[in-house]
RODO-2510 file (C-alpha; in nm, 4 decimals, decimal comma):
residues 553
     n   res          X          Y          Z
     1     m     0,1284     2,0035    -2,4849
     2     k    -0,1731     2,2431    -2,3865
     3     g    -0,5321     2,2979    -2,5007
     4     w    -0,8921     2,2194    -2,4082
     5     w    -0,9106     1,9465    -2,6484
     6     i    -0,6303     1,7412    -2,4802
     7     p    -0,7339     1,5043    -2,2032
     8     t    -0,6415     1,6096    -1,8566
     9     t    -0,4198     1,3000    -1,7992
    10     l    -0,2242     1,3915    -2,1170
    11     q    -0,1868     1,7599    -2,0668
    12     g     0,1814     1,8515    -2,0136
    13     y     0,3015     1,5317    -2,1760
    14     r     0,6699     1,5293    -2,2674
    15     a     0,8412     1,3240    -2,5341
    16     s     1,0915     1,1580    -2,2963
    17     w     0,7918     0,9921    -2,1225
    18     l     0,7067     0,7800    -2,4403
    19     a     0,9391     0,4996    -2,3805
    20     a     0,8246     0,4619    -2,0149
    21     d     0,4571     0,4640    -2,1221
    22     a     0,5079     0,2092    -2,3855
    23     l     0,7005    -0,0268    -2,1571
    24     a     0,4123     0,0067    -1,8938
    25     g     0,1605    -0,0348    -2,1629
    26     l     0,3179    -0,3742    -2,2812
    27     t     0,3360    -0,4809    -1,9037
    28     l    -0,0410    -0,4029    -1,8674
    29     v    -0,1234    -0,5951    -2,1782
    30     a     0,0521    -0,8989    -2,0561
    31     v    -0,1573    -0,8947    -1,7359
    32     a    -0,4747    -0,7883    -1,8934
    33     l    -0,5186    -1,0458    -2,1601
    34     p    -0,5639    -1,3347    -1,9295
    35     s    -0,7278    -1,1577    -1,6381
    36     q    -0,9863    -0,9750    -1,8473
    37     m    -1,0893    -1,2863    -2,0242
    38     a    -1,0872    -1,4634    -1,6891
    39     t    -1,3141    -1,2044    -1,5480
    40     a    -1,5632    -1,2353    -1,8440
    41     r    -1,5986    -1,6112    -1,7807
    42     l    -1,6389    -1,5278    -1,4032
    43     a    -1,9551    -1,3175    -1,5276
    44     q    -2,0423    -1,6356    -1,7388
    45     l    -2,0064    -1,4355    -2,0487
    46     p    -1,7827    -1,5107    -2,3670
    47     a    -1,4225    -1,4341    -2,2827
    48     v    -1,3771    -1,2021    -2,5634
    49     l    -1,6296    -0,9673    -2,4027
    50     g    -1,3556    -0,9089    -2,1164
    51     l    -1,1236    -0,7519    -2,3773
    52     y    -1,3909    -0,5454    -2,5247
    53     a    -1,4796    -0,4070    -2,1772
    54     f    -1,1015    -0,3209    -2,1145
    55     v    -1,0795    -0,1360    -2,4104
    56     a    -1,4116     0,0621    -2,3582
    57     g    -1,2944     0,1266    -2,0173
    58     s    -0,9355     0,2263    -2,0667
    59     l    -1,0258     0,4535    -2,3532
    60     l    -1,3048     0,6549    -2,2282
    61     y    -1,1289     0,6899    -1,8680
    62     a    -0,8071     0,8156    -2,0315
    63     l    -1,0451     1,0816    -2,2299
    64     i    -1,2244     1,2062    -1,9336
    65     g    -1,0621     1,0881    -1,5849
    66     s    -0,7990     1,2939    -1,3971
    67     n    -0,5497     1,0045    -1,2508
    68     r    -0,2672     0,9425    -1,4658
    69     h    -0,2245     0,5808    -1,3347
    70     l    -0,5823     0,4519    -1,2798
    71     s    -0,6500     0,1186    -1,4734
    72     v    -1,0125     0,0684    -1,5519
    73     g    -1,1589    -0,2601    -1,7085
    74     a    -1,3418    -0,5768    -1,6335
    75     d    -1,3088    -0,6404    -1,2650
    76     s    -1,3317    -0,9637    -1,0655
    77     t    -1,4875    -0,7796    -0,7571
    78     i    -1,8006    -0,6885    -0,9503
    79     a    -1,8086    -0,9803    -1,1933
    80     p    -2,0033    -1,2157    -0,9337
    81     v    -2,2558    -0,9500    -0,8686
    82     l    -2,3196    -0,9036    -1,2440
    83     a    -2,3621    -1,2694    -1,2781
    84     t    -2,5968    -1,3043    -0,9981
    85     g    -2,8172    -1,0024    -1,0772
    86     v    -2,8486    -1,0999    -1,4546
    87     a    -2,8986    -1,4743    -1,4115
    88     s    -3,2223    -1,4091    -1,1992
    89     i    -3,3684    -1,2474    -1,5230
    90     a    -3,1977    -1,4439    -1,8112
    91     a    -3,0219    -1,7959    -1,8624
    92     p    -2,6434    -1,7740    -1,8618
    93     g    -2,5343    -1,8328    -2,2195
    94     s    -2,8421    -1,7094    -2,3985
    95     l    -2,8563    -1,3933    -2,6309
    96     r    -3,1105    -1,2337    -2,3596
    97     y    -2,8435    -1,2770    -2,0923
    98     l    -2,5859    -1,0847    -2,3070
    99     t    -2,8368    -0,8098    -2,3946
   100     v    -2,9442    -0,7739    -2,0107
   101     m    -2,5795    -0,7754    -1,9050
   102     a    -2,5069    -0,4762    -2,1436
   103     f    -2,7935    -0,2999    -2,0290
   104     l    -2,6890    -0,3306    -1,6689
   105     a    -2,3372    -0,1794    -1,7688
   106     l    -2,5475     0,1282    -1,8948
   107     l    -2,7372     0,1579    -1,5677
   108     v    -2,4108     0,1424    -1,3605
   109     g    -2,2531     0,3959    -1,5897
   110     a    -2,5639     0,6236    -1,5609
   111     l    -2,5301     0,6023    -1,1892
   112     l    -2,1807     0,6628    -1,1717
   113     i    -2,1822     0,9760    -1,4006
   114     a    -2,4840     1,1091    -1,1961
   115     v    -2,2863     1,0490    -0,8782
   116     g    -1,9870     1,2229    -1,0226
   117     l    -2,1768     1,5227    -1,1656
   118     l    -2,3695     1,5738    -0,8442
   119     r    -2,0281     1,5468    -0,6402
   120     l    -2,1497     1,2807    -0,4233
   121     g    -1,8511     1,0503    -0,4206
   122     w    -1,8340     1,1104    -0,0516
   123     i    -2,0749     0,8135    -0,0148
   124     a    -1,7770     0,5862    -0,0551
   125     e    -1,7011     0,6760     0,3081
   126     f    -2,0036     0,4958     0,4462
   127     l    -1,7966     0,1828     0,4505
   128     s    -1,5193     0,1519     0,6986
   129     t    -1,1668    -0,0084     0,5879
   130     p    -1,2533    -0,3317     0,8217
   131     v    -1,5911    -0,3699     0,6479
   132     i    -1,4240    -0,3129     0,2985
   133     t    -1,1762    -0,5711     0,3807
   134     g    -1,4524    -0,8116     0,5045
   135     v    -1,6429    -0,7463     0,1637
   136     l    -1,3477    -0,8171    -0,0523
   137     g    -1,2651    -1,1406     0,1519
   138     g    -1,6198    -1,2531     0,0980
   139     i    -1,5988    -1,1804    -0,2583
   140     a    -1,2864    -1,3849    -0,2808
   141     v    -1,4474    -1,6751    -0,1275
   142     e    -1,7277    -1,6389    -0,3944
   143     i    -1,4646    -1,6292    -0,6691
   144     v    -1,2987    -1,9459    -0,5486
   145     t    -1,6107    -2,1456    -0,4959
   146     r    -1,7239    -2,0525    -0,8606
   147     q    -1,4028    -2,1507    -1,0074
   148     l    -1,3191    -2,4749    -0,8140
   149     p    -1,5469    -2,6790    -1,0552
   150     v    -1,3826    -2,5341    -1,3388
   151     i    -1,0399    -2,6335    -1,1909
   152     f    -1,1770    -2,9753    -1,1321
   153     g    -1,3435    -3,0151    -1,4733
   154     v    -1,6866    -3,1011    -1,3479
   155     s    -2,0170    -2,9299    -1,4196
   156     g    -2,0744    -2,7422    -1,0601
   157     g    -2,3763    -2,5661    -0,9905
   158     g    -2,5501    -2,4214    -0,6821
   159     g    -2,6742    -2,0732    -0,5875
   160     t    -2,4414    -1,9797    -0,2832
   161     s    -2,0772    -2,0876    -0,1899
   162     l    -2,2001    -2,3546     0,0333
   163     d    -2,4223    -2,5004    -0,2233
   164     r    -2,1416    -2,4975    -0,4897
   165     v    -1,8989    -2,6595    -0,2450
   166     r    -2,1668    -2,9332    -0,1655
   167     r    -2,2090    -2,9952    -0,5242
   168     l    -1,8311    -3,0060    -0,5967
   169     i    -1,7897    -3,2838    -0,3232
   170     d    -2,0764    -3,4697    -0,4812
   171     q    -1,9000    -3,4541    -0,8081
   172     i    -1,5265    -3,4904    -0,7029
   173     g    -1,5045    -3,8513    -0,8374
   174     h    -1,5653    -3,7255    -1,1833
   175     a    -1,2666    -3,4787    -1,1752
   176     n    -1,0535    -3,4599    -1,4819
   177     g    -0,7048    -3,5169    -1,3735
   178     w    -0,5489    -3,3253    -1,6958
   179     t    -0,7800    -3,0336    -1,6047
   180     v    -0,6373    -3,0329    -1,2357
   181     v    -0,2640    -3,0588    -1,3792
   182     i    -0,3233    -2,7577    -1,6011
   183     a    -0,4701    -2,5401    -1,3203
   184     l    -0,2088    -2,6212    -1,0731
   185     g     0,0743    -2,5748    -1,3303
   186     v    -0,0594    -2,2251    -1,4167
   187     l    -0,0923    -2,1377    -1,0525
   188     v     0,2631    -2,2482    -1,0218
   189     i     0,3814    -2,0229    -1,3046
   190     i     0,1869    -1,7136    -1,1836
   191     v     0,2934    -1,7632    -0,8137
   192     g     0,6580    -1,8194    -0,9224
   193     a     0,6655    -1,5307    -1,1381
   194     q     0,5310    -1,3022    -0,8666
   195     r     0,8128    -1,4255    -0,6218
   196     i     1,0751    -1,3851    -0,8691
   197     d     0,9798    -1,0372    -1,0039
   198     h     0,6333    -0,8889    -0,9981
   199     r     0,6940    -0,7660    -1,3356
   200     i     0,7277    -1,1020    -1,4942
   201     p     0,3675    -1,1673    -1,6657
   202     g     0,3077    -1,5139    -1,5027
   203     a    -0,0539    -1,5152    -1,5982
   204     l     0,0260    -1,4638    -1,9764
   205     l     0,3142    -1,7453    -1,9506
   206     g     0,0611    -1,9738    -1,8091
   207     l    -0,1969    -1,8861    -2,0785
   208     v     0,0675    -1,9458    -2,3695
   209     v     0,2004    -2,2796    -2,1967
   210     s    -0,1327    -2,4037    -2,1536
   211     i    -0,2389    -2,3300    -2,4967
   212     i     0,0604    -2,5138    -2,6377
   213     a     0,0175    -2,7918    -2,4004
   214     v    -0,3407    -2,8803    -2,5041
   215     d    -0,2660    -2,8267    -2,8800
   216     a     0,0314    -3,0427    -2,8625
   217     l    -0,0987    -3,3281    -2,6502
   218     g    -0,4689    -3,3231    -2,7826
   219     l    -0,5895    -3,2703    -2,4399
   220     a    -0,9276    -3,1331    -2,5614
   221     s    -1,0018    -3,4025    -2,7956
   222     h    -0,8563    -3,7104    -2,6298
   223     h    -0,8727    -3,6332    -2,2665
   224     g    -1,1846    -3,4157    -2,2160
   225     v    -1,0200    -3,0872    -2,1224
   226     a    -1,2651    -2,7937    -2,1484
   227     v    -1,1474    -2,5158    -2,3731
   228     l    -1,2802    -2,1849    -2,4928
   229     g    -1,3414    -2,3149    -2,8514
   230     t    -1,3851    -2,0685    -3,1319
   231     v    -1,3458    -1,6971    -3,0313
   232     h    -1,5452    -1,4620    -3,2557
   233     g    -1,3273    -1,1628    -3,2625
   234     g    -1,3511    -0,8438    -3,4854
   235     l    -1,4515    -0,4893    -3,4059
   236     p    -1,7454    -0,4704    -3,1752
   237     h    -2,0794    -0,3511    -3,2802
   238     v    -2,2410    -0,0495    -3,1164
   239     r    -2,5951    -0,0919    -3,0398
   240     l    -2,8426     0,0042    -2,7461
   241     p    -2,9824    -0,2716    -2,5429
   242     s    -3,3607    -0,2339    -2,4907
   243     p    -3,4736    -0,4723    -2,2087
   244     s    -3,8445    -0,4447    -2,0722
   245     w    -3,9282    -0,2258    -1,7751
   246     s    -3,9822    -0,5120    -1,5419
   247     q    -3,6207    -0,6171    -1,6250
   248     l    -3,5154    -0,2647    -1,5394
   249     r    -3,6849    -0,2891    -1,2118
   250     q    -3,5343    -0,6206    -1,1419
   251     l    -3,1877    -0,5050    -1,2370
   252     l    -3,1748    -0,1701    -1,0258
   253     p    -3,0624    -0,3484    -0,6929
   254     a    -2,7641    -0,4884    -0,8992
   255     a    -2,7050    -0,1840    -1,0604
   256     l    -2,6909     0,0149    -0,7259
   257     t    -2,4747    -0,2489    -0,5622
   258     v    -2,2097    -0,2473    -0,8622
   259     a    -2,2103     0,1428    -0,8619
   260     f    -2,1492     0,1493    -0,4868
   261     i    -1,8639    -0,1239    -0,5156
   262     c    -1,7360     0,0740    -0,8125
   263     i    -1,7296     0,4011    -0,5974
   264     a    -1,5643     0,2529    -0,2808
   265     q    -1,3026     0,0509    -0,4844
   266     t    -1,2250     0,3564    -0,6998
   267     a    -1,1838     0,5714    -0,3757
   268     a    -0,9417     0,3110    -0,2304
   269     t    -0,7439     0,2822    -0,5498
   270     v    -0,7050     0,6512    -0,6196
   271     r    -0,5886     0,7149    -0,2638
   272     a    -0,3272     0,4245    -0,3047
   273     s    -0,2052     0,5595    -0,6567
   274     s    -0,1865     0,9230    -0,5816
   275     a    -0,0759     1,1241    -0,2799
   276     g    -0,2047     1,4655    -0,2148
   277     a    -0,5452     1,6481    -0,2080
   278     s    -0,5624     1,6836    -0,5838
   279     a    -0,6397     1,3120    -0,6166
   280     i    -0,9297     1,3318    -0,3947
   281     r    -1,0387     1,6696    -0,5041
   282     d    -1,0866     1,5123    -0,8670
   283     f    -1,2400     1,1848    -0,7389
   284     n    -1,5784     1,2853    -0,8784
   285     r    -1,4382     1,3545    -1,2182
   286     d    -1,2741     0,9963    -1,2108
   287     l    -1,6308     0,8554    -1,1235
   288     v    -1,7668     1,0318    -1,4398
   289     g    -1,4829     0,8632    -1,6428
   290     i    -1,5539     0,5269    -1,5194
   291     g    -1,9354     0,5831    -1,5873
   292     a    -1,8524     0,6680    -1,9411
   293     g    -1,6429     0,3464    -1,9724
   294     n    -1,9461     0,1716    -1,8437
   295     v    -2,1715     0,3276    -2,0900
   296     a    -1,9313     0,2600    -2,3783
   297     a    -1,9016    -0,0987    -2,2644
   298     g    -2,2780    -0,1543    -2,2500
   299     l    -2,3185    -0,0082    -2,6154
   300     i    -2,0625    -0,2432    -2,7591
   301     g    -2,2336    -0,5308    -2,5936
   302     a    -1,9909    -0,5848    -2,3240
   303     f    -2,0361    -0,5601    -1,9350
   304     a    -1,9692    -0,3282    -1,6397
   305     v    -1,6078    -0,2091    -1,5581
   306     d    -1,4556    -0,0782    -1,2490
   307     a    -1,1157     0,0649    -1,1318
   308     s    -0,8652    -0,2170    -1,0994
   309     p    -0,6266    -0,1969    -0,7806
   310     p    -0,3920    -0,4644    -0,8852
   311     n    -0,3617    -0,3305    -1,2556
   312     t    -0,3279     0,0105    -1,1495
   313     a    -0,0574    -0,0872    -0,8982
   314     i     0,1362    -0,2675    -1,1710
   315     v     0,1036     0,0251    -1,4091
   316     t     0,2442     0,2534    -1,1194
   317     a     0,5268     0,0133    -1,0516
   318     s     0,6207    -0,0056    -1,4192
   319     g     0,7005     0,3568    -1,4446
   320     a     0,3964     0,4773    -1,6327
   321     r     0,3600     0,8492    -1,6476
   322     s     0,0260     0,9205    -1,8049
   323     q    -0,2762     0,7627    -1,9352
   324     l    -0,1135     0,7011    -2,2878
   325     t    -0,0163     0,3903    -2,1179
   326     h    -0,3703     0,2533    -2,1188
   327     i    -0,4540     0,4047    -2,4541
   328     m    -0,1488     0,1823    -2,6079
   329     a    -0,2669    -0,1187    -2,3980
   330     a    -0,6235    -0,0694    -2,5240
   331     a    -0,5034    -0,0444    -2,8919
   332     i    -0,2832    -0,3659    -2,8515
   333     v    -0,5758    -0,5669    -2,7076
   334     l    -0,8090    -0,4578    -2,9824
   335     g    -0,5460    -0,5646    -3,2273
   336     v    -0,5441    -0,9091    -3,0594
   337     v    -0,9360    -0,9104    -3,0630
   338     v    -0,9501    -0,8316    -3,4477
   339     l    -0,6403    -1,0176    -3,5759
   340     a    -0,5229    -1,3019    -3,3416
   341     t    -0,8095    -1,4809    -3,1703
   342     g    -0,7334    -1,8111    -3,3449
   343     p    -0,5038    -1,9485    -3,0983
   344     l    -0,7497    -1,8651    -2,7973
   345     a    -0,9590    -2,1593    -2,9250
   346     h    -0,7310    -2,3916    -2,7494
   347     l    -0,7225    -2,2015    -2,4161
   348     p    -0,8404    -2,4322    -2,1310
   349     e    -1,1025    -2,3101    -1,9094
   350     a    -0,8879    -2,4274    -1,6192
   351     t    -0,6285    -2,1794    -1,7111
   352     l    -0,8720    -1,8727    -1,6640
   353     g    -0,9980    -2,0556    -1,3386
   354     a    -0,6502    -2,0684    -1,2062
   355     t    -0,6117    -1,7117    -1,2943
   356     l    -0,9158    -1,5929    -1,1011
   357     v    -0,8369    -1,8082    -0,7979
   358     f    -0,4832    -1,6312    -0,7826
   359     i    -0,6669    -1,2856    -0,8104
   360     a    -0,8975    -1,3952    -0,5266
   361     t    -0,6019    -1,4561    -0,3013
   362     k    -0,5103    -1,0996    -0,3422
   363     l    -0,8694    -0,9862    -0,2463
   364     f    -0,8643    -1,2092     0,0764
   365     r    -0,6383    -0,9686     0,2954
   366     v    -0,5071    -1,1930     0,5594
   367     g    -0,2443    -0,9511     0,6881
   368     e    -0,5064    -0,6620     0,7014
   369     l    -0,7175    -0,8892     0,8984
   370     r    -0,4563    -0,9673     1,1390
   371     r    -0,3861    -0,5916     1,1889
   372     i    -0,7584    -0,5377     1,2509
   373     a    -0,7784    -0,7984     1,5069
   374     r    -0,4734    -0,6576     1,6922
   375     f    -0,6239    -0,3119     1,6883
   376     d    -0,9698    -0,3628     1,7959
   377     r    -1,1811    -0,6859     1,8610
   378     l    -1,5113    -0,5379     1,7667
   379     e    -1,4036    -0,4118     1,4323
   380     f    -1,2529    -0,7511     1,3546
   381     a    -1,5831    -0,9026     1,4485
   382     l    -1,7430    -0,6688     1,2057
   383     a    -1,4994    -0,7514     0,9275
   384     t    -1,5599    -1,1247     0,9942
   385     a    -1,9379    -1,0888     1,0069
   386     t    -1,9262    -0,9020     0,6591
   387     l    -1,6942    -1,1539     0,5171
   388     l    -1,9287    -1,4416     0,6158
   389     a    -2,2356    -1,2575     0,5074
   390     v    -2,1003    -1,1924     0,1360
   391     a    -1,9604    -1,5559     0,1252
   392     l    -2,2505    -1,7337     0,2613
   393     i    -2,5682    -1,5367     0,2054
   394     g    -2,4944    -1,3225    -0,1037
   395     i    -2,2896    -1,0270    -0,2172
   396     e    -2,5654    -0,7591    -0,2425
   397     q    -2,7166    -0,8941     0,0811
   398     g    -2,3777    -0,8708     0,2500
   399     i    -2,2908    -0,5292     0,1264
   400     a    -2,6270    -0,4048     0,2567
   401     l    -2,5558    -0,5538     0,5770
   402     a    -2,1939    -0,4114     0,5799
   403     m    -2,3385    -0,0433     0,5427
   404     i    -2,5742    -0,1189     0,8365
   405     l    -2,2903    -0,2861     1,0543
   406     s    -2,0701     0,0217     0,9750
   407     l    -2,3100     0,2821     1,0737
   408     a    -2,4239     0,0890     1,3582
   409     d    -2,0876     0,0374     1,5035
   410     r    -1,9962     0,4209     1,4656
   411     t    -2,3370     0,5180     1,6208
   412     w    -2,2817     0,2786     1,8994
   413     r    -1,9363     0,4336     1,9591
   414     a    -2,0796     0,7886     1,9470
   415     a    -2,3629     0,7036     2,1802
   416     r    -2,1296     0,5488     2,4406
   417     p    -1,8223     0,7689     2,3954
   418     h    -1,5027     0,7297     2,5943
   419     d    -1,4590     0,9769     2,8975
   420     a    -1,2289     1,0382     3,1872
   421     i    -1,2136     1,1943     3,5306
   422     l    -0,9241     1,4473     3,5237
   423     g    -0,6663     1,5279     3,7778
   424     r    -0,4114     1,7957     3,8448
   425     e    -0,0531     1,6940     3,7980
   426     p     0,1385     1,7844     4,1194
   427     g     0,3003     2,1214     4,0970
   428     t     0,1396     2,2327     3,7873
   429     d    -0,1697     2,3617     3,6532
   430     h    -0,2344     2,0750     3,3944
   431     w    -0,5276     1,8471     3,4205
   432     i    -0,4909     1,4977     3,2748
   433     p    -0,6861     1,1653     3,2850
   434     c    -0,6356     0,9920     3,6248
   435     d    -0,6190     0,6348     3,4585
   436     i    -0,2791     0,7001     3,2269
   437     g    -0,0334     0,6028     3,4835
   438     r     0,0928     0,9478     3,5818
   439     p     0,0464     1,0953     3,9252
   440     t    -0,2513     1,3285     3,9850
   441     e    -0,4187     1,5060     4,2661
   442     q    -0,7790     1,5796     4,3319
   443     v    -0,9218     1,9139     4,4483
   444     p    -1,1625     1,8470     4,7398
   445     g    -1,5319     1,8877     4,6316
   446     v    -1,4550     1,9424     4,2577
   447     l    -1,5051     1,6678     3,9888
   448     v    -1,3619     1,7429     3,6486
   449     y    -1,4885     1,5517     3,3664
   450     l    -1,3971     1,5106     3,0037
   451     v    -1,6040     1,3343     2,7292
   452     y    -1,4303     1,2550     2,3879
   453     a    -1,7485     1,3240     2,1731
   454     p    -1,9971     1,5858     2,0973
   455     l    -2,3202     1,6028     2,2891
   456     w    -2,5823     1,4858     2,0788
   457     y    -2,9332     1,2947     2,1016
   458     g    -2,7757     0,9496     2,0777
   459     n    -2,5626     1,0112     2,3959
   460     a    -2,7469     1,2984     2,5738
   461     d    -2,9358     1,0498     2,8246
   462     y    -2,6142     0,8521     2,8705
   463     l    -2,3958     1,1284     2,9457
   464     h    -2,6648     1,2715     3,1874
   465     l    -2,6571     0,9477     3,4004
   466     r    -2,2940     0,9076     3,3710
   467     i    -2,2102     1,2463     3,5264
   468     r    -2,4892     1,1940     3,7978
   469     s    -2,3571     0,8536     3,8803
   470     l    -2,0034     0,9992     3,9045
   471     v    -2,1159     1,2449     4,1552
   472     d    -2,2953     0,9944     4,3495
   473     q    -1,9920     0,7650     4,3578
   474     a    -1,7450     1,0230     4,4543
   475     s    -1,5416     0,9631     4,7595
   476     g    -1,6289     1,2941     4,9002
   477     s    -1,9027     1,5373     4,8864
   478     v    -1,8971     1,7183     4,5394
   479     k    -1,9992     2,0846     4,5483
   480     a    -1,8866     2,1609     4,1800
   481     v    -1,8497     1,9827     3,8338
   482     v    -1,6109     2,1228     3,5794
   483     l    -1,7300     1,9922     3,2238
   484     d    -1,4136     1,9899     3,0298
   485     s    -1,5429     2,0357     2,6686
   486     d    -1,2068     2,0537     2,4821
   487     a    -1,2969     1,7074     2,3033
   488     m    -1,6753     1,8206     2,2377
   489     s    -1,7296     1,9550     1,8930
   490     d    -2,0848     2,0777     1,9121
   491     i    -2,3971     2,0339     2,1034
   492     d    -2,7393     1,9662     1,9460
   493     y    -3,0857     2,0764     2,0853
   494     t    -3,1392     1,7356     2,2591
   495     g    -2,7966     1,7344     2,4184
   496     l    -2,8500     2,0993     2,5348
   497     q    -3,1896     1,9940     2,6779
   498     a    -2,9965     1,7068     2,8796
   499     l    -2,7313     1,9549     2,9956
   500     r    -3,0101     2,1939     3,1195
   501     s    -3,1806     1,9282     3,3033
   502     l    -2,8556     1,7883     3,4699
   503     t    -2,7870     2,1533     3,5703
   504     l    -3,1022     2,2021     3,7446
   505     e    -3,0875     1,8706     3,9021
   506     l    -2,7479     1,9210     4,0400
   507     k    -2,8309     2,2734     4,1739
   508     q    -3,1128     2,1361     4,3789
   509     r    -2,8475     1,9152     4,5427
   510     g    -2,6132     2,2232     4,5866
   511     v    -2,3722     2,1206     4,2991
   512     t    -2,2644     2,3943     4,0464
   513     i    -2,1691     2,3181     3,6992
   514     a    -1,8931     2,5166     3,5035
   515     v    -1,7825     2,4658     3,1545
   516     a    -1,4203     2,4868     3,0493
   517     r    -1,2158     2,5050     2,7185
   518     a    -1,5362     2,5581     2,5016
   519     s    -1,4874     2,5778     2,1627
   520     h    -1,6522     2,8666     1,9704
   521     l    -1,9169     2,6209     1,8337
   522     v    -1,9967     2,5051     2,1802
   523     h    -2,0172     2,8484     2,3081
   524     h    -2,2502     2,9566     2,0407
   525     n    -2,4621     2,6404     2,0968
   526     l    -2,4862     2,7395     2,4566
   527     k    -2,5761     3,0951     2,4007
   528     r    -2,8241     3,0076     2,1237
   529     g    -3,0069     2,7652     2,3652
   530     a    -3,0139     3,0195     2,6537
   531     l    -2,8086     2,7662     2,8724
   532     l    -2,5296     3,0294     2,8867
   533     e    -2,7592     3,2539     3,0592
   534     q    -2,8706     2,9724     3,3061
   535     l    -2,5123     2,8786     3,3798
   536     g    -2,3971     3,2352     3,4262
   537     p    -2,1417     3,4009     3,2155
   538     d    -1,8971     3,3636     3,5173
   539     h    -1,9196     2,9808     3,4872
   540     l    -1,7539     2,9435     3,1486
   541     f    -1,3579     2,9331     3,1537
   542     s    -1,0853     2,9152     2,9166
   543     s    -0,9068     2,6702     3,1135
   544     v    -0,9638     2,3851     3,3609
   545     e    -0,7312     2,5316     3,6099
   546     d    -0,9233     2,8603     3,6040
   547     a    -1,2483     2,7104     3,6604
   548     v    -1,1327     2,4983     3,9524
   549     t    -0,9781     2,8157     4,1331
   550     a    -1,2888     3,0052     4,0713
   551     l    -1,5111     2,7595     4,2017
   552     q    -1,2858     2,6988     4,5137
   553     r    -1,3205     3,0750     4,5674
***
């Protein structure tokens, strides 16, 4: 099928794909029904709004987005941020809370659409993988501490994770045994299904079994097990939320935080679900699609949506060929909301709490943290600091700190770059670092220095002092310094001035500087800054060996 009126994700559709898309759609429904309702409860909203959000996100992304597998809906990663941001303005459970939550979805949608249209999706790269791992781990802790009171059947409370744990400890003596048993039973079903075959809908099985158990044993009426109660379904009503300007100002930090999380998580999900440059090229279009899903969710009174890594992985593994999978899933979920909400009245809150705890265990990537720790202790420290900040201080503050830490780490590394003194491999004209375990020889009077970084204002003074120190500490008298610029991408004005100062200083001491293996950019920078004239055109060489040979003569 071809035509401008056909969504990008359905163009070129083949009839032979229909069976695979239908099966994948049913699999997605089995996962989405419990998880979307659980996410709505995590945002302190009626469970049915999670289903509305899934329908809005799935349909709008399928119409506008570009990725054939990406799943969009209510997401547990952003739900705590939504709850925290709106709770500062309106009391959870109130009509005002619902209105402000829907308006926040509109704000997030507008931000994502603007980022996509302006092609600013690259801002997702401001968080490194270790810091993203820390953010997700912190959010996982936040989710678990919010759900523990639900699992134990106590009231809970507290503004931070530590406050919620303290409150839980104070109330643990009033825990409801039946509620705990239901939660543990649902967790066993979900985990068992995952271990047997990831395609088994363990969360849906746990939902059905818990509803049957509550209804058959009278656990809600006789044993105090908290249930959803009457779920008001039907078709959603379209309306435009209209909070005050003061509320808009208060919501802006939460909207920016949620939008940034959506951008970062969508980037990670797209990279994982689609190989090739086309997925990255169409990323901004994906943001517009998710933004439109947020706008639609806000207009029907739901809440913000995001790309879902686990649902996307399930859809991909189930053999989906197009976004028709998500259109079918959205239609089925909408049918459930309109026609079959009656049994949900007996659904225990503990079932949804257990489902969220399981999702949280997937966000807390222990294996990734171990790999980071083995690779670099500093990056592991950054991941740990971010995790603790998000979990103990707050998600918005933790993400802001994460961005600062990421940029600070990279800036510090660029300001204190790795370098090496080079030596010649015996019997060759190859110059290699002297500290890699292979034999090298030095040429008397010549110091060959390599830096693995551009020369810029952040490291200019450091490299000036570093080269001067190497000259002072050399075992013999240094008459020439060869700056191997093969790993130097460019030189800025401050770096040029530092190199000029170093050249004059060493010249007064009888030491000559030559530059080897300069790229065309470095050569251009030297020429524009008139340093090439100061060095002399005969002090610019295509190889280290040529430079050393010439300086020896």
